[in-house]
C-alpha positions in Angstrom: 92.8 139.8 112.7 92.5 139.9 109.0 95.7 138.7 107.7 95.5 136.0 109.4 92.0 134.1 107.5 92.5 130.7 108.6 93.5 131.6 112.3 90.0 133.7 112.2 88.2 130.6 111.0 89.5 129.2 114.8 88.2 132.7 116.4 84.0 133.4 117.0 82.6 136.5 115.6 83.1 139.0 118.1 81.9 142.9 118.4 83.0 145.7 118.7 86.9 145.5 118.3 88.6 143.7 116.7 91.3 141.0 118.1 95.0 142.7 117.0 97.6 140.0 116.0 100.9 141.7 117.7 103.8 140.2 116.7 107.5 141.2 116.3 110.3 139.6 114.0 114.2 139.7 114.2 116.8 138.5 112.0 120.0 137.9 113.0 123.2 136.2 111.2 125.1 134.2 113.6 129.0 133.4 112.8 130.5 130.2 112.5 134.0 128.8 113.0 135.4 128.1 109.2 131.3 128.4 108.0 129.3 131.6 106.8 126.8 132.1 108.9 123.3 130.6 110.0 120.9 133.3 108.9 118.9 133.2 112.2 114.6 134.4 113.0 112.9 135.4 115.6 109.2 135.5 116.4 107.3 136.4 119.4 103.4 136.6 118.7 99.9 136.9 120.7 96.0 137.2 120.3 94.0 137.5 122.4 91.3 134.8 120.1 87.9 135.6 120.7 86.1 131.2 121.7 83.9 129.7 123.9 84.7 128.4 126.6 83.7 124.6 127.7 83.5 124.6 130.6 80.5 127.2 131.0 79.5 127.8 128.0 80.3 132.3 127.4 83.3 134.2 125.3 86.1 133.4 125.9 89.3 135.9 125.1 92.2 132.7 124.9 95.6 134.1 125.0 97.9 132.9 122.5 101.8 133.5 122.2 104.4 132.5 119.9 108.0 132.8 121.1 110.3 130.6 118.6 113.6 131.1 116.6 114.1 129.3 113.7 117.4 129.0 112.0 117.7 128.2 107.9 119.9 125.7 105.9 119.9 126.4 101.8 116.9 123.4 101.3 114.4 121.0 102.0 116.3 118.0 102.3 118.7 120.0 105.0 116.0 120.5 106.9 114.1 118.2 106.9 117.1 116.1 108.3 118.4 118.3 110.6 115.2 119.5 112.3 114.7 115.4 114.0 118.7 116.0 115.0 118.4 119.9 116.1 116.8 121.4 119.3 115.9 124.7 117.5 113.5 124.2 114.5 114.6 124.4 111.0 113.4 125.3 107.3 114.7 126.4 104.1 115.6 129.3 102.8 113.7 129.8 99.8 111.9 133.5 97.7 108.8 132.0 97.9 109.2 132.2 102.2 105.7 133.9 103.6 106.5 135.4 107.4 102.6 136.0 108.3 101.8 132.1 107.3 104.7 131.4 109.6 103.0 133.6 112.4 99.8 131.9 111.1 101.4 128.6 111.9 102.9 129.6 115.0 99.7 130.9 116.7 98.0 127.9 115.3 99.5 125.0 116.8 98.8 127.0 119.9 95.1 127.4 119.9 93.9 124.1 122.4 91.4 121.8 121.5 89.1 122.7 124.5 89.5 126.7 125.0 88.5 127.3 128.7 88.5 130.4 131.3 91.8 129.7 133.5 88.6 131.1 136.3 85.2 131.1 134.7 83.1 134.1 135.4 80.1 132.5 136.5 80.4 129.1 139.2 79.2 126.6 136.0 75.9 124.5 137.6 75.9 121.0 136.8 72.5 119.7 137.0 69.8 117.5 134.9 67.5 119.4 133.2 65.3 116.3 131.8 62.6 114.3 133.9 62.6 111.4 132.4 66.3 110.2 133.2 65.7 111.1 137.1 62.3 109.2 136.4 63.7 106.3 135.2 66.9 106.2 137.9 63.8 105.8 140.8 62.1 103.6 138.9 64.4 101.0 137.8 64.6 97.5 139.9 67.4 96.0 141.7 68.6 93.3 139.7 70.2 92.1 143.1 66.1 91.3 144.5 65.2 90.1 141.5 67.7 87.3 142.0 66.7 86.7 145.9 63.7 86.0 144.7 65.0 83.4 142.6 64.4 80.0 144.4 68.2 79.2 144.9 68.2 76.5 148.3 65.7 73.8 146.2 67.9 70.8 145.0 66.4 69.5 141.9 66.2 65.3 143.1 
């Protein structure tokens, strides 16, 4: 996890063994008729990210998993042009390409907005501990009772 600093910022402090990002990458040259072929990169990564479950407010290992393929093109302009029309993700081939940054970007996109257990380890009890709030509800006057007390039956002459 220490190689993925942005991802580590989303993780809660943890005790014991540091979460491990497991990843696997495979490159492939796909031949095309009448062309030089296209370079593809297949990326798989997974990690159990320690986060606070927003349902029960306890620690949860939130599973993140990425399994994507990328097709490389010659430059950014071509990548931008082809990315909207193609089913696969398109990247520009560059000497500055950073594989770990790509893996981290893909994992960051998998971080849930509201992390939670699939099933919380303990039942969640929903209750109010504010006695003033409860008293306010019981002491509140019914607005229809006020209307009933008005003398609506008399007409002004």
